[in-house]
VOPAGU-2260 file (C-alpha; in pm, 1 decimal, decimal comma):
REM VOPAGU-2260
SITE   aa  ch    i         X         Y         Z
SITE  MET   A    0  -15348,0   25275,3     541,8
SITE  ILE   A    1  -14982,0   25165,9     465,0
SITE  LYS   A    2  -14928,7   24901,9     185,7
SITE  ILE   A    3  -14634,7   24746,6     176,5
SITE  TYR   A    4  -14461,2   24509,4    -116,7
SITE  ASN   A    5  -14445,2   24186,5       9,2
SITE  THR   A    6  -14165,4   23959,0    -124,1
SITE  LEU   A    7  -14322,5   23673,5      -8,8
SITE  SER   A    8  -14653,1   23736,9    -169,7
SITE  ARG   A    9  -14518,1   23928,6    -478,7
SITE  LYS   A   10  -14783,5   24179,7    -429,1
SITE  LYS   A   11  -14865,2   24522,6    -176,0
SITE  GLU   A   12  -15005,6   24414,4      97,4
SITE  ASP   A   13  -15174,2   24640,0     367,8
SITE  PHE   A   14  -14991,7   24657,7     706,6
SITE  ILE   A   15  -15142,1   24483,8     966,0
SITE  PRO   A   16  -14913,2   24469,8    1263,5
SITE  LEU   A   17  -14894,4   24201,5    1499,2
SITE  GLU   A   18  -14986,5   24477,0    1794,6
SITE  ALA   A   19  -15171,8   24806,6    1725,6
SITE  GLY   A   20  -14927,3   25098,2    1678,4
SITE  LYS   A   21  -14618,2   24860,0    1741,2
SITE  VAL   A   22  -14340,9   24714,7    1482,7
SITE  LYS   A   23  -14102,4   24465,6    1503,7
SITE  MET   A   24  -13874,3   24508,1    1222,5
SITE  TYR   A   25  -13563,1   24328,4    1133,7
SITE  VAL   A   26  -13290,6   24436,0     880,3
SITE  CYS   A   27  -12941,1   24243,0     822,6
SITE  GLY   A   28  -12650,8   24492,8     885,0
SITE  PRO   A   29  -12286,9   24434,9     742,2
SITE  THR   A   30  -12048,6   24199,2     778,7
SITE  VAL   A   31  -11775,2   24392,2     943,9
SITE  TYR   A   32  -11456,3   24304,9     764,0
SITE  ASN   A   33  -11429,3   24643,6     594,9
SITE  TYR   A   34  -11585,3   24979,5     507,8
SITE  ILE   A   35  -11871,2   25002,4     412,7
SITE  HIS   A   36  -11986,6   25005,6       4,3
SITE  ILE   A   37  -12251,4   25254,9    -164,9
SITE  GLY   A   38  -12451,7   24899,3    -204,4
SITE  ASN   A   39  -12467,1   24836,5     180,1
SITE  ALA   A   40  -12515,5   25250,1     238,6
SITE  ARG   A   41  -12824,2   25204,0       8,9
SITE  SER   A   42  -12982,9   24927,4     212,9
SITE  VAL   A   43  -12908,2   25102,6     497,9
SITE  VAL   A   44  -13049,5   25429,9     400,5
SITE  ALA   A   45  -13331,0   25316,6     273,9
SITE  PHE   A   46  -13531,7   25122,6     606,4
SITE  ASP   A   47  -13376,7   25406,1     747,3
SITE  MET   A   48  -13604,9   25646,1     589,5
SITE  ILE   A   49  -13875,9   25356,6     612,0
SITE  ARG   A   50  -13816,5   25352,1    1004,2
SITE  LYS   A   51  -13852,5   25715,2    1034,7
SITE  TYR   A   52  -14180,3   25716,5     758,0
SITE  LEU   A   53  -14345,4   25435,4     998,8
SITE  GLU   A   54  -14260,2   25661,6    1316,1
SITE  TYR   A   55  -14393,5   25952,1    1158,4
SITE  ARG   A   56  -14687,7   25774,2    1098,5
SITE  GLY   A   57  -14742,6   25726,0    1479,8
SITE  PHE   A   58  -14633,5   25379,2    1479,1
SITE  GLU   A   59  -14351,1   25220,7    1799,7
SITE  VAL   A   60  -14075,1   25113,5    1592,4
SITE  ASN   A   61  -13804,3   24827,8    1786,5
SITE  TYR   A   62  -13600,1   24840,1    1522,9
SITE  ILE   A   63  -13298,0   24592,5    1507,3
SITE  SER   A   64  -13010,0   24571,7    1306,2
SITE  ASN   A   65  -12701,4   24299,5    1368,4
SITE  PHE   A   66  -12334,8   24290,2    1292,3
SITE  THR   A   67  -12198,5   23978,1    1160,2
SITE  ASP   A   68  -11857,9   23977,5    1354,3
SITE  VAL   A   69  -11752,9   23633,7    1315,3
SITE  ASP   A   70  -11703,4   23511,8     954,6
SITE  ASP   A   71  -11443,7   23405,5     709,0
SITE  LYS   A   72  -11297,9   23725,4     594,5
SITE  ILE   A   73  -11348,9   23849,4     928,7
SITE  ILE   A   74  -11086,1   23574,3    1041,4
SITE  ARG   A   75  -10849,5   23628,0     750,2
SITE  GLY   A   76  -10863,1   24028,7     810,3
SITE  ALA   A   77  -10766,8   23957,9    1182,0
SITE  LYS   A   78  -10551,0   23716,0    1112,6
SITE  ALA   A   79  -10325,4   23930,0     874,0
SITE  ALA   A   80  -10371,3   24231,9    1064,4
SITE  GLY   A   81  -10209,3   24096,4    1369,2
SITE  LEU   A   82  -10551,7   24138,3    1570,8
SITE  ASP   A   83  -10834,2   23881,5    1735,0
SITE  ILE   A   84  -11163,9   23916,5    1563,0
SITE  LYS   A   85  -11322,9   24134,9    1830,3
SITE  ASP   A   86  -11086,8   24442,1    1801,1
SITE  PHE   A   87  -11060,9   24391,0    1407,2
SITE  SER   A   88  -11426,8   24401,6    1414,9
SITE  ASP   A   89  -11475,9   24690,5    1667,2
SITE  GLY   A   90  -11238,5   24917,8    1445,2
SITE  PHE   A   91  -11489,9   24844,4    1145,6
SITE  ILE   A   92  -11830,0   24904,5    1339,6
SITE  GLU   A   93  -11689,5   25191,9    1474,4
SITE  ALA   A   94  -11646,7   25338,8    1140,3
SITE  PHE   A   95  -11982,6   25178,8    1025,5
SITE  PHE   A   96  -12147,4   25444,7    1294,6
SITE  ASP   A   97  -11902,8   25718,3    1173,6
SITE  ASP   A   98  -12027,3   25677,4     819,6
SITE  VAL   A   99  -12372,0   25602,0     905,0
SITE  THR   A  100  -12426,0   25878,7    1124,9
SITE  SER   A  101  -12278,0   26176,6     846,2
SITE  LEU   A  102  -12578,7   26031,5     632,5
SITE  GLY   A  103  -12836,3   26134,1     862,5
SITE  VAL   A  104  -12905,2   25729,4     929,4
SITE  LYS   A  105  -13069,5   25729,4    1309,7
SITE  LYS   A  106  -12916,4   25450,5    1528,6
SITE  ALA   A  107  -13142,4   25093,6    1561,0
SITE  SER   A  108  -13310,1   24993,3    1895,6
SITE  GLN   A  109  -13025,1   24711,8    1874,0
SITE  HIS   A  110  -12745,5   24630,4    1719,7
SITE  PRO   A  111  -12668,2   24271,8    1795,4
SITE  ARG   A  112  -12357,2   24109,6    1774,0
SITE  VAL   A  113  -12316,0   23727,8    1676,8
SITE  VAL   A  114  -12040,8   23662,0    1910,4
SITE  ASP   A  115  -12313,0   23811,1    2174,1
SITE  PHE   A  116  -12521,5   23497,6    2104,2
SITE  MET   A  117  -12327,3   23174,2    2080,9
SITE  ASP   A  118  -12555,4   22977,5    2405,5
SITE  SER   A  119  -12876,9   23094,3    2190,4
SITE  ILE   A  120  -12747,5   23010,2    1884,0
SITE  ILE   A  121  -12636,0   22661,1    2000,9
SITE  SER   A  122  -12950,1   22630,8    2223,3
SITE  PHE   A  123  -13170,7   22670,3    1878,1
SITE  VAL   A  124  -12924,7   22412,0    1675,2
SITE  GLU   A  125  -13024,3   22160,9    1949,2
SITE  THR   A  126  -13402,2   22229,4    1888,6
SITE  LEU   A  127  -13357,5   22149,8    1515,3
SITE  ILE   A  128  -13138,6   21824,4    1572,8
SITE  GLU   A  129  -13470,7   21738,1    1827,9
SITE  LYS   A  130  -13688,6   21819,6    1601,3
SITE  GLU   A  131  -13478,7   21587,0    1312,2
SITE  PHE   A  132  -13438,2   21899,7    1087,9
SITE  ALA   A  133  -13090,4   21918,7    1159,1
SITE  TYR   A  134  -12803,7   21608,5    1166,1
SITE  GLU   A  135  -12452,0   21601,3    1260,2
SITE  VAL   A  136  -12173,5   21511,8    1099,2
SITE  ASN   A  137  -11790,3   21516,6    1202,8
SITE  GLY   A  138  -11829,7   21792,2    1424,5
SITE  ASP   A  139  -12054,2   21974,7    1127,0
SITE  VAL   A  140  -12470,1   22035,2    1162,3
SITE  TYR   A  141  -12676,7   22086,3     849,1
SITE  PHE   A  142  -13004,9   22129,5     800,3
SITE  ARG   A  143  -13223,9   21913,4     615,9
SITE  VAL   A  144  -13379,8   22159,7     329,0
SITE  ARG   A  145  -13638,0   21869,6     203,6
SITE  LYS   A  146  -13805,8   21808,0     536,6
SITE  PHE   A  147  -13929,1   22185,1     561,9
SITE  PRO   A  148  -14248,3   22228,1     323,3
SITE  ASP   A  149  -14200,0   22483,8      72,3
SITE  TYR   A  150  -13819,3   22547,2      58,9
SITE  GLY   A  151  -13731,3   22867,0    -200,8
SITE  LYS   A  152  -14086,0   22979,2    -203,6
SITE  LEU   A  153  -13949,3   23335,2     -93,3
SITE  ALA   A  154  -13731,0   23309,0    -370,4
SITE  ASN   A  155  -13949,0   23207,4    -549,9
SITE  LYS   A  156  -13762,1   22854,0    -615,3
SITE  ASN   A  157  -13878,6   22515,0    -653,2
SITE  ILE   A  158  -13673,9   22165,1    -530,4
SITE  SER   A  159  -13611,6   22107,7    -900,5
SITE  GLU   A  160  -13402,4   22400,5   -1014,7
SITE  LEU   A  161  -13170,9   22417,5    -673,1
SITE  GLU   A  162  -13101,0   22082,0    -794,2
SITE  GLU   A  163  -13006,3   22140,3   -1075,6
SITE  GLY   A  164  -12741,7   22447,2    -917,7
SITE  ALA   A  165  -12657,8   22195,6    -642,2
SITE  SER   A  166  -12506,8   21963,2    -889,2
SITE  GLY   A  167  -12176,6   21870,3    -799,6
SITE  ARG   A  168  -12179,6   21973,0    -491,2
SITE  LEU   A  169  -12142,9   21653,1    -300,3
SITE  ASP   A  170  -11746,7   21634,7    -463,1
SITE  ASN   A  171  -11654,4   21842,9    -149,9
SITE  GLU   A  172  -11900,4   21764,3     116,5
SITE  SER   A  173  -11976,8   21355,5       9,3
SITE  PHE   A  174  -12120,4   21356,9     441,5
SITE  LYS   A  175  -12383,5   21585,6     358,2
SITE  GLU   A  176  -12722,0   21357,1     334,2
SITE  ASP   A  177  -12866,8   21613,8      45,9
SITE  PRO   A  178  -12628,3   21876,4    -134,1
SITE  LEU   A  179  -12897,5   22110,4     -96,7
SITE  ASP   A  180  -12862,4   22069,9     275,4
SITE  PHE   A  181  -12704,5   22383,9     452,5
SITE  ALA   A  182  -12476,7   22431,1     773,5
SITE  LEU   A  183  -12566,0   22570,1    1075,4
SITE  TRP   A  184  -12243,3   22499,5    1300,1
SITE  LYS   A  185  -11896,9   22463,5    1130,7
SITE  SER   A  186  -11652,6   22232,6    1303,4
SITE  VAL   A  187  -11320,9   22392,4    1438,2
SITE  LYS   A  188  -11019,1   22433,5    1159,2
SITE  ASN   A  189  -10677,5   22478,6    1188,0
SITE  ASP   A  190  -10611,0   22797,9    1447,6
SITE  GLU   A  191  -10929,4   22999,6    1360,6
SITE  PRO   A  192  -11184,1   23109,9    1648,6
SITE  SER   A  193  -11383,0   22895,2    1804,7
SITE  TRP   A  194  -11646,2   22797,1    2058,4
SITE  LYS   A  195  -11745,2   22457,8    2263,3
SITE  SER   A  196  -12076,0   22280,6    2119,9
SITE  PRO   A  197  -12225,9   21944,9    2195,6
SITE  TRP   A  198  -12127,3   21817,8    1856,3
SITE  GLY   A  199  -11736,5   21978,8    1947,6
SITE  SER   A  200  -11593,9   22334,7    1916,4
SITE  GLY   A  201  -11663,0   22530,1    1596,5
SITE  ARG   A  202  -11866,8   22819,7    1517,7
SITE  PRO   A  203  -12203,5   22903,6    1354,8
SITE  GLY   A  204  -12294,9   22894,1     995,2
SITE  TRP   A  205  -12392,1   23259,3     848,8
SITE  HIS   A  206  -12769,6   23188,2     767,4
SITE  ILE   A  207  -12855,3   23079,6    1205,4
SITE  GLU   A  208  -12714,2   23408,5    1325,8
SITE  CYS   A  209  -13016,0   23644,0    1237,3
SITE  SER   A  210  -13300,9   23380,8    1301,9
SITE  VAL   A  211  -13149,4   23386,5    1633,7
SITE  MET   A  212  -13061,0   23730,5    1709,8
SITE  ALA   A  213  -13420,4   23819,3    1535,4
SITE  THR   A  214  -13641,4   23578,0    1722,7
SITE  GLU   A  215  -13430,6   23646,3    2073,0
SITE  ILE   A  216  -13507,1   24004,8    2059,1
SITE  LEU   A  217  -13830,9   24066,5    1880,6
SITE  GLY   A  218  -14003,8   23700,8    1971,6
SITE  ASP   A  219  -14074,9   23389,7    1729,7
SITE  THR   A  220  -14266,7   23621,4    1505,7
SITE  ILE   A  221  -14201,3   23983,0    1384,5
SITE  ASP   A  222  -14377,9   24217,4    1174,7
SITE  ILE   A  223  -14104,8   24339,3     912,4
SITE  HIS   A  224  -13775,0   24165,5     791,6
SITE  GLY   A  225  -13605,2   24400,1     557,5
SITE  GLY   A  226  -13259,3   24357,1     338,3
SITE  GLY   A  227  -13064,2   24354,2       6,1
SITE  GLN   A  228  -13239,7   24196,8    -241,1
SITE  ASP   A  229  -12903,4   23987,6    -323,5
SITE  LEU   A  230  -13043,2   23849,6      46,1
SITE  GLU   A  231  -13344,2   23677,0     -94,2
SITE  PHE   A  232  -13180,2   23370,4    -174,2
SITE  PRO   A  233  -13004,0   23136,5      28,7
SITE  HIS   A  234  -12993,2   23365,2     340,5
SITE  HIS   A  235  -13340,6   23461,5     392,5
SITE  THR   A  236  -13492,9   23192,7     225,4
SITE  ASN   A  237  -13289,9   22966,4     503,0
SITE  GLU   A  238  -13365,1   23189,2     768,4
SITE  ILE   A  239  -13750,1   23081,3     701,0
SITE  ALA   A  240  -13679,0   22756,6     677,1
SITE  GLN   A  241  -13483,0   22713,8    1007,3
SITE  SER   A  242  -13714,3   22954,8    1210,9
SITE  GLU   A  243  -14021,7   22798,2    1104,4
SITE  SER   A  244  -13887,9   22424,9    1150,0
SITE  LYS   A  245  -13770,2   22546,1    1567,5
SITE  THR   A  246  -14089,6   22760,6    1667,9
SITE  GLY   A  247  -14341,7   22620,5    1414,1
SITE  LYS   A  248  -14473,0   22977,4    1360,1
SITE  THR   A  249  -14465,1   23257,6    1071,3
SITE  PHE   A  250  -14118,8   23413,4    1091,3
SITE  ALA   A  251  -14201,0   23740,3     925,0
SITE  ASN   A  252  -14497,5   23831,0     809,6
SITE  TYR   A  253  -14370,2   24099,4     552,8
SITE  TRP   A  254  -14009,2   24083,8     402,4
SITE  MET   A  255  -13861,6   24393,6     200,1
SITE  HIS   A  256  -13578,4   24404,7     -20,1
SITE  ASN   A  257  -13417,5   24692,3    -159,4
SITE  GLY   A  258  -13300,0   24708,2    -490,3
SITE  PHE   A  259  -12906,1   24740,2    -617,1
SITE  VAL   A  260  -12698,4   24957,2    -663,8
SITE  THR   A  261  -12567,3   24945,6   -1051,4
SITE  ALA   A  262  -12240,1   25091,9   -1175,9
SITE  ALA   A  263  -12255,8   25293,1   -1515,5
SITE  ASP   A  264  -12297,9   24967,3   -1737,3
SITE  GLY   A  265  -12593,9   24849,5   -1541,4
SITE  GLU   A  266  -12411,6   24604,0   -1342,8
SITE  LYS   A  267  -12433,3   24518,7    -980,0
SITE  MET   A  268  -12172,4   24736,4    -733,9
SITE  SER   A  269  -12042,9   24471,2    -516,8
SITE  LYS   A  270  -11737,6   24383,5    -337,7
SITE  SER   A  271  -11698,0   24081,7    -529,7
SITE  LEU   A  272  -11680,3   24243,9    -835,5
SITE  GLY   A  273  -11431,3   24490,2    -724,9
SITE  ASN   A  274  -11625,9   24773,0    -872,8
SITE  PHE   A  275  -11792,5   24949,1    -581,3
SITE  LYS   A  276  -11671,0   25247,3    -350,9
SITE  THR   A  277  -11654,8   25259,3      36,6
SITE  VAL   A  278  -11898,2   25556,4     191,2
SITE  HIS   A  279  -11556,7   25628,6     382,0
SITE  GLU   A  280  -11419,0   25737,3      76,0
SITE  MET   A  281  -11678,1   25882,3     -58,1
SITE  LEU   A  282  -11746,9   26111,2     277,3
SITE  GLU   A  283  -11373,2   26266,6     170,1
SITE  VAL   A  284  -11516,4   26427,0    -114,0
SITE  ALA   A  285  -11865,8   26415,3    -142,8
SITE  ASN   A  286  -12138,4   26661,8      87,5
SITE  PRO   A  287  -12286,3   26350,9     322,7
SITE  GLN   A  288  -12665,5   26544,9     282,1
SITE  VAL   A  289  -12569,9   26519,1     -94,6
SITE  LEU   A  290  -12495,9   26137,7     -70,6
SITE  ARG   A  291  -12813,9   26065,3     178,9
SITE  PHE   A  292  -13030,2   26269,5     -69,3
SITE  PHE   A  293  -12888,4   26055,7    -371,8
SITE  LEU   A  294  -12941,3   25749,4    -167,4
SITE  ALA   A  295  -13262,5   25792,8     -28,4
SITE  THR   A  296  -13476,7   25923,7    -314,8
SITE  THR   A  297  -13539,9   25652,0    -534,7
SITE  HIS   A  298  -13800,4   25425,0    -448,7
SITE  TYR   A  299  -13623,7   25112,8    -249,2
SITE  ARG   A  300  -13710,4   24843,2    -476,6
SITE  LYS   A  301  -13570,7   24993,5    -796,2
SITE  PRO   A  302  -13188,3   24968,5    -908,2
SITE  LEU   A  303  -13008,9   25287,1    -827,0
SITE  PRO   A  304  -12776,3   25354,9   -1088,6
SITE  PHE   A  305  -12493,0   25540,0    -954,4
SITE  SER   A  306  -12268,5   25790,0   -1169,5
SITE  ASP   A  307  -12128,6   26158,7   -1145,3
SITE  ASP   A  308  -12408,5   26287,5   -1353,2
SITE  ASN   A  309  -12649,9   26094,1   -1090,0
SITE  VAL   A  310  -12501,2   26263,8    -787,4
SITE  ARG   A  311  -12435,3   26610,0    -937,8
SITE  ASP   A  312  -12823,6   26557,1   -1040,9
SITE  ALA   A  313  -12892,9   26495,7    -640,1
SITE  GLU   A  314  -12678,7   26805,9    -569,2
SITE  ASN   A  315  -12879,9   27020,0    -792,9
SITE  ASN   A  316  -13239,0   26883,9    -661,7
SITE  LEU   A  317  -13097,5   26943,6    -304,6
SITE  GLN   A  318  -12991,1   27287,4    -361,1
SITE  LYS   A  319  -13320,8   27377,0    -459,6
SITE  ILE   A  320  -13494,8   27219,8    -154,4
SITE  LYS   A  321  -13241,2   27436,2      89,0
SITE  ASN   A  322  -13252,3   27747,8    -119,7
SITE  ALA   A  323  -13681,2   27724,9     -89,5
SITE  TYR   A  324  -13617,1   27597,6     254,4
SITE  GLU   A  325  -13371,8   27936,0     373,7
SITE  ASN   A  326  -13598,0   28188,7     132,9
SITE  LEU   A  327  -13884,6   28036,3     387,1
SITE  ILE   A  328  -13681,8   28048,7     713,6
SITE  PHE   A  329  -13591,3   28398,4     591,8
SITE  ASP   A  330  -13965,7   28533,5     529,6
SITE  LEU   A  331  -14052,5   28393,7     852,5
SITE  SER   A  332  -13740,6   28579,0    1071,9
SITE  ASN   A  333  -13945,5   28928,1     880,7
SITE  GLY   A  334  -14255,0   28874,9     984,7
SITE  LYS   A  335  -14436,1   28741,0     695,0
SITE  ASP   A  336  -14691,0   28417,6     820,6
SITE  ALA   A  337  -14948,7   28344,3     546,7
SITE  ASP   A  338  -15269,2   28164,7     633,8
SITE  ASN   A  339  -15222,7   27911,4     445,1
SITE  GLU   A  340  -15269,4   27605,4     699,1
SITE  ILE   A  341  -15537,5   27450,1     416,2
SITE  GLN   A  342  -15324,6   27461,8     112,4
SITE  VAL   A  343  -15048,4   27285,7     349,9
SITE  ASP   A  344  -15292,0   26988,0     509,8
SITE  GLU   A  345  -15325,7   26933,4     128,1
SITE  PHE   A  346  -14970,3   26935,5      10,8
SITE  ARG   A  347  -14921,1   26695,8     360,6
SITE  GLY   A  348  -15221,7   26457,2     273,0
SITE  ARG   A  349  -15100,0   26451,9     -92,2
SITE  PHE   A  350  -14779,3   26345,1      38,5
SITE  ILE   A  351  -14897,7   26074,4     273,4
SITE  GLN   A  352  -15090,4   25890,3      26,6
SITE  GLU   A  353  -14799,2   25862,6    -211,3
SITE  MET   A  354  -14555,3   25686,9      75,9
SITE  ASP   A  355  -14822,3   25516,3     259,1
SITE  ASP   A  356  -14811,5   25347,5    -124,5
SITE  ASP   A  357  -14494,1   25117,5     -40,0
SITE  PHE   A  358  -14265,8   25422,2      73,6
SITE  ASN   A  359  -14287,8   25505,6    -258,4
SITE  ILE   A  360  -14076,8   25843,9    -235,0
SITE  ALA   A  361  -14037,3   25848,9    -573,0
SITE  ASN   A  362  -14401,0   26022,2    -607,5
SITE  GLY   A  363  -14361,4   26167,4    -315,5
SITE  LEU   A  364  -14112,6   26374,9    -403,8
SITE  THR   A  365  -14293,0   26492,8    -668,7
SITE  VAL   A  366  -14560,4   26648,0    -468,2
SITE  PHE   A  367  -14299,6   26787,8    -213,3
SITE  TYR   A  368  -14143,5   27007,4    -544,7
SITE  ASP   A  369  -14512,8   27122,8    -570,8
SITE  PHE   A  370  -14489,3   27211,6    -234,3
SITE  ILE   A  371  -14196,4   27435,4    -249,1
SITE  LYS   A  372  -14339,7   27606,1    -596,0
SITE  PHE   A  373  -14583,7   27701,2    -359,6
SITE  ILE   A  374  -14380,2   27822,0     -92,8
SITE  ASN   A  375  -14161,1   28031,9    -349,4
SITE  SER   A  376  -14479,2   28180,6    -469,3
SITE  GLY   A  377  -14487,0   28364,1    -104,6
SITE  GLY   A  378  -14629,2   28010,6      76,8
SITE  SER   A  379  -14451,0   28086,4     361,9
SITE  SER   A  380  -14562,8   28045,1     703,5
SITE  LEU   A  381  -14550,8   27841,1    1020,6
SITE  ALA   A  382  -14779,3   27572,1     870,1
SITE  SER   A  383  -14554,8   27532,5     549,0
SITE  LYS   A  384  -14251,2   27498,9     786,4
SITE  LYS   A  385  -14371,3   27251,6    1026,8
SITE  LEU   A  386  -14428,7   27058,0     686,9
SITE  PHE   A  387  -14118,8   27140,0     538,5
SITE  ASP   A  388  -13977,4   27002,8     847,9
SITE  GLU   A  389  -14173,9   26697,7     883,3
SITE  ILE   A  390  -14085,5   26594,6     538,8
SITE  ASN   A  391  -13700,6   26637,7     557,7
SITE  GLY   A  392  -13712,5   26441,0     852,6
SITE  ILE   A  393  -13862,6   26144,3     657,5
SITE  ILE   A  394  -13605,8   26198,9     372,6
SITE  GLY   A  395  -13299,1   26229,6     611,9
SITE  LEU   A  396  -13211,8   26623,3     571,3
SITE  ASP   A  397  -13105,7   26870,0     842,6
SITE  PHE   A  398  -13095,7   27230,8     722,4
SITE  GLU   A  399  -13152,9   27354,4    1049,0
SITE  GLU   A  400  -12779,6   27349,8    1187,7
SITE  ASN   A  401  -12673,0   27647,7     944,7
SITE  SER   A  402  -12981,4   27812,0     872,7
SITE  SER   A  403  -12914,0   28095,0    1093,1
SITE  LYS   A  404  -12594,3   28218,9     970,0
SITE  GLU   A  405  -12657,6   28142,3     601,3
SITE  THR   A  406  -12946,6   28374,4     622,6
SITE  ASP   A  407  -12828,0   28611,8     812,2
SITE  ASP   A  408  -12765,2   28920,3     618,4
SITE  GLU   A  409  -12456,5   29067,7     840,0
SITE  TYR   A  410  -12307,1   28762,1     782,2
SITE  ILE   A  411  -12335,4   28802,2     384,8
SITE  ASP   A  412  -12220,2   29141,0     379,1
SITE  ALA   A  413  -11941,3   28983,4     621,4
SITE  LYS   A  414  -11824,9   28728,4     363,3
SITE  ILE   A  415  -11854,9   28978,2      75,7
SITE  GLU   A  416  -11656,0   29238,8     236,5
SITE  GLU   A  417  -11390,9   28965,1     342,3
SITE  ARG   A  418  -11404,3   28862,3     -62,4
SITE  GLN   A  419  -11378,4   29218,9    -108,6
SITE  THR   A  420  -11050,9   29264,4      31,9
SITE  ALA   A  421  -10867,1   28953,1     -98,8
SITE  ARG   A  422  -10938,0   29130,5    -442,4
SITE  LYS   A  423  -10781,0   29422,2    -331,4
SITE  ASN   A  424  -10489,8   29217,1    -198,5
SITE  ARG   A  425  -10458,6   29028,9    -526,0
SITE  ASP   A  426  -10531,8   28689,4    -369,6
SITE  PHE   A  427  -10781,3   28599,5    -613,9
SITE  ALA   A  428  -10797,3   28218,4    -496,4
SITE  LEU   A  429  -10920,4   28310,4    -151,1
SITE  ALA   A  430  -11214,5   28566,5    -336,7
SITE  ASP   A  431  -11285,2   28234,0    -545,2
SITE  SER   A  432  -11390,3   28042,4    -262,1
SITE  ILE   A  433  -11563,9   28261,4     -42,0
SITE  ARG   A  434  -11774,9   28299,4    -396,6
SITE  ASN   A  435  -11788,9   27957,2    -435,6
SITE  GLU   A  436  -11888,1   27879,8     -73,4
SITE  LEU   A  437  -12161,5   28125,9     -72,9
SITE  LEU   A  438  -12282,1   28011,1    -389,9
SITE  GLU   A  439  -12306,5   27668,4    -202,3
SITE  GLN   A  440  -12540,8   27847,5      30,5
SITE  GLY   A  441  -12757,7   27971,7    -260,8
SITE  ILE   A  442  -12622,9   28331,7    -264,8
SITE  ILE   A  443  -12555,3   28489,6    -590,1
SITE  LEU   A  444  -12298,9   28738,7    -615,5
SITE  GLU   A  445  -12279,6   28977,9    -929,1
SITE  ASP   A  446  -11985,4   29249,0    -930,3
SITE  THR   A  447  -12164,9   29527,7   -1114,7
SITE  PRO   A  448  -12020,2   29902,7   -1154,7
SITE  ASP   A  449  -12177,8   30021,2    -840,7
SITE  GLY   A  450  -12040,2   29727,8    -639,9
SITE  VAL   A  451  -12109,4   29383,5    -512,6
SITE  ARG   A  452  -12549,8   29295,9    -522,7
SITE  TRP   A  453  -12666,3   28964,3    -393,4
SITE  LYS   A  454  -12914,1   28739,4    -406,3
SITE  ARG   A  455  -13086,7   28403,4    -312,2
SITE  GLY   A  456  -13093,0   28158,6    -617,7
């Protein structure tokens, strides 16, 4: 049985979905005012792998991940660009899909946008006011934090701690009943985009949007709610308060949070700190499969240190996996099919055992590397290829596209002849480029007195 570490309980729990064989899963998506950075990508890739593993284990996953497309930063960015917020957001949503598709991320079942849910948001807020969990002041609507029992439980915070952190906030918001109360609806200011509501023109607060989209699409109670560790408080904390106050039901049964990507000095990478790299920039110079492998192969709850050395380590490990795969394909194309289904099933069982333990890909990779050694020592078979493809699919790797070309002896011989011609023409840059191209594919060239020899690394 799959076990999930539930942030709410601070322990691993058996995963029992609301409906057998099906998973309702909501993961907070990006605010689309810029290209996603490496920290955003870590969350996208981590939950993509979790989703793929759940599907591998036979679950039908209804996977929802939103776009926040109305926000202060979006409004400022759109104004600076001379665009309305939809056109501004559309450009970064398109870039998001380009970037994450390159990283092998599967599209969500739905990618809802805030602007498409304004009527539902207003209705949600109206219900909270009717139930006296919210109140309106001068066109703004706030949630009464103290009215919700156990507020802060997700982030392991109590009201006393939150009061200390909120001291002084009433200086600028003296109309709030309590400094802890948070905005559900914001009255229009200046010439910013707004929507009509019973409280006047305005726009939603940040937290309300995910509660509305999650419950509208998936129902009052969902199986899994995920996102970055930084969303535990206040975003997910406020989602719980407003959702459960409206419905009277548990909002999400399992809360999952991925760890931060950290810089070389151990500090969290973020746009606000200015120490981030966008995926868009990185994909201009980095192999997307290397970046995917780097992001996917640390346990999702652990911090992920970002450095050139760590990315190179990921690249080297990926190359070993790729070489083993190419050797496997080569053996099968030459009729080698070992009778090893029992041994392969043992590796599959070990891999599943590790992944069932809160999606522990780090331990799963240990099994995978043992499996690769098994293949390299004569374990090539159709059964081996099936398991290799299964694990690759979960990690998010795809070697199929170029595998036939890269293992074709005629292709390699042709590239060697092309290199020899370049050397005769003293075009050493081209010759080196061909050598490096083959090396990236796991083909090592050796110049000998008897000519060029090659082997698979």
